[in-house]
Structures are given as C-alpha cells and as structure tokens.
N, C-alpha and C positions, 0 to 999 in steps of 0.2 A: 245755492238757493237761500241759505240762511243770510248771507251777506245782502242779497237783493231784498229779502224780507225786512231786514234791519234798515236798509237805506230808504225803503218806502215808508216805514214807520217814522223815521227821522223827518222825511219830507212832509209827512202828514202833520207832524207837530208844529211845523212852521206856519201853517195856515190857520187863520182865525175863523174862516167860514166853515160851519159844521157840515155843509154839503160836500165840500172839497175833502174834508177829513174823512167823511164816510166813504167817498170814492176811493181814497187811498187805502182805507181799511179793507175794502173789498178786494183791491189788487193784492194787498198783503196776504189775505186769506187764500186767494187763488194760488199765489206762489207757494204758500205753506202746503196746500193740497198737492201741488205738483211735486214738492220735495218729499212728501209722504209716499207718493207713488214710486219715486226713484228709490227711496229707502227700502220699501218692501220688495222691489225688484232685485236689489242687490243683496238682500238677506236670503234669497232663495238660490239654490244651486241651478235650477232650471228657469231661465228668464222667461220662458213661454208660459209658465204656470205660477201664478201668485195665489196664495191662500186668500180667497175673496172674503170669507167670514172674518178673518183676522184683520185684513185691510179695512173692511167696513167698520169693525170695532174700533180700530185706531183712529180712523177718520172721525167717527162720531165722538170719541173722547176729545179729540183736538177741537172740534167745533164746540163741544160742551164747555171746554175751558175758555175758548176764544170769546164766546158770547155770554159767559158766566150765567148760564141758564139754570143752574142747580136749584135755585130757590123758587123758580117760576114754572119749571117744566120737569116732569119726571121722565127719564129715559129708560125704556125697556127694550133691549136688543136681544131677541131670540134668534140666533143665527146658526145655521147648519153648515158644516164644511162643504165646499163645492169641489 
C-alpha cells in the first residue's frame, strides 16, 4: 500500500493543474486509509475484532498530519473502547 501511495504522489507531482493534483491527493489519502485498516487488522490476534477507538484515533492523527490542520482546527477526540 505504501508503494501505491508513493506512486500516486509521484504522479501528482508531474501535473501542473491544481485540480488534477487535488484528485491524486484524494486517491493517495484513500490508499493510506486502507493501509491503516490493514495495519490495525494485522496488529490484533483476532481479525474479527479491531479496537475501534484506537483505529479512529490513528486515522484522525493521520488526517491531521496529512492536512496540516494543527494551526487552524483543534482536535478533541473523546473515545471509549468498543
């Protein structure tokens, strides 16, 4: 998944059109999200049960870094284990 994400990022850099770059960035983010799901599944002994609160926390942190929202938005995640 990391290889796909990197290839999409490289492809995005070759286009001068901001709209095309934005589309590629969206695809890259979707691939990263799928990779996070796979990572969380393989970190657990029981594939049928993923710690949802921890997954959500990881996903939010990834989105936070991706969109560099730290200076514009305050993130508060009060999550209970499910």
